[in-house]
N, C-alpha and C positions, 0 to 999 in steps of 0.2 A: 549584601547580595544585590546584583543588578536585576532590573525588571525582566531581562531576556532569559536569565537563568531560572529554571523551575526547580522547586524543592523536590527531593526524592520522597517517597512515602515514609521512609524511616526518619528523615529530617522533619517532616510534618508531624509525625507522631511524637518525636522528641520535643518539639516546640509545644505541642498540645499538652504533653505531660507536665511541662514547666508552668503552663497557664492554668491547668485544671484546678489546683488548690485555690487560686485567686477567684476563679469562676464559681467554685462551690460556696465560698464565703460572701460573694457579692450579692447585692440586692437586685431587684428587677432592672432598674435603669443601668446599673453598672454592668450587669450581664449583657445587656444590649450593646453597650459600648465595647465590651470585651469581644463579643461576637463580630462586631464590625471590624475590629482590629484583626481577629483571627482570620476572617474572611479575606481581608486585604493581604495578609502575610502568606497564607497557605493556598489561596485560590479555591478552596472548597466552598460549597454552598452552605447557607445558614442552617438548613434543616439537618444536613449531614453533620455539621459541627455540633449541633445540640445533641444529636444521637450519640456522637463520640464522647461528649462531655458527661452524659448520663451513664454510659457503659464503660467497658474496659477498653483501654487503648492498646492492648497487646494484640499483635497480629497473629492470626491463626494460620498454621501451615495447611497446605492442601491435604485433603484426606487421602487422595491418591493422585499420582502423576498420570497425565494423559499418555496413552500409548500411541505409537505411530499407526495410523489407519492404513496407509498405503506403503507397501514395502518397495524394495529395489526392483522387483519384477514389474511393478506398475510404472516405475520411472523408466525402465528399459523400454517397455511398450510405448510409453509416451514419446520417448526420443525417436523410436522407429516410425511411429505414426506421424509425428511432427515433421520429420525429414521427408516422408513420402508425400506429405501435403505441401512441400516446399516452404515450410516455415510460416504457416498462416497463424493468425492470432488465436488466443485461447477461446474467445467467444465463438469463433467459427469451428474450432477444432473439437470442443467438448461434445456437442451433439453427435458427432460422427465417430467417436472413439470406438464404440463396440462394433459398428458396421465395418470400419476400416481394419480393426484388429482381426475380425473374422476373414476379411478378404486377404489380408497379409498372411494369415495362417494357411489359407487355401493355396497360396502361391509359395509357401515354404519360407517366407521371410520372417515369421514371428511364431513362437510357440506360446499358446495360450492355455489357460485352465479355466474351468467354470468360475472359480473364485475371482480370478483376475478380470474376467469379463463382467462379473457382477460389480466389482470395484470400479471398473472403467465406466459402467453405467451410472454409478452413484456419485462419482467425483464432481465437485463443483467447479465452476469457471474460475473462481479465484484460486482454488487449489492448483488447477492446471497452470494458471499463469505463474504462480509461485514456483512450481516444479520446473516449468520451462525456463524461468529466469535462472535457476540453479544449473540447469543443463547447459544453457547458453553462455554462462560465465567462463567456461573452460575453452570455448571455441575461439580461435584467433580471429581478430577483426582486421579488416583491410585498412591500411592507413588512409586518412583523408588528405585530399590534395589541398594545397594552400591556394588562396584566391590569386588569379592571374592578374597581371597588370592590364589596364584598359588599353584597347586598341587605339593607337595614336591617330589613325585615320578617322575614327568615329568622333574625335573631339570637336571637329568642325561641323558636325551634323547636329542640329538642335533636336534633341529627343527628350521628352518628358511625359509624364502621365497627365492625361487630360481628364476633366470631370466627365462622367458618363452622360450627363444630360446637356452637353454643349450643342447649341443649335447653329453655329457658324458653319457655312459651307467651306469646302477646301481642306477638310481634315481627313486623315486616313486612320481607320480604327482596325486594330488587329487583336487577336486573342492568343 
């Protein structure tokens, strides 16, 4: 396995199950050497490996799956608010979600409920960014133009960037 490829959790556990009997029978010095080897192979830290070697290597399933906190109504509201703000970033959009949802409802552009307003008030910036990324993926993008060929008349004019602290007279600075 190359250094760029990382082991999956199941592969790490499988390797540790193979090494565990040797670790149990080893003395103090050999355990240290085995821990060094396991650390290099799995990428886990030493204390975590010791804990895994003392306990069970079986993975426990989640006790319950996480439910979706925000439903499609919040996604629709986010899309309408995002478009009404002309596509601003999530950092600027999030603090204004409730206010703008109420304004859009007043003008008949959005139907809100108290639960949706509460969710819009609680949503985090990172969640808004993730949701907007999902909403934007379906929008068509404008094609980018290819770089144009340099103007042949400008080839004869010497133009380059100058250091900002140049003290020689006769230079013209633009921004």
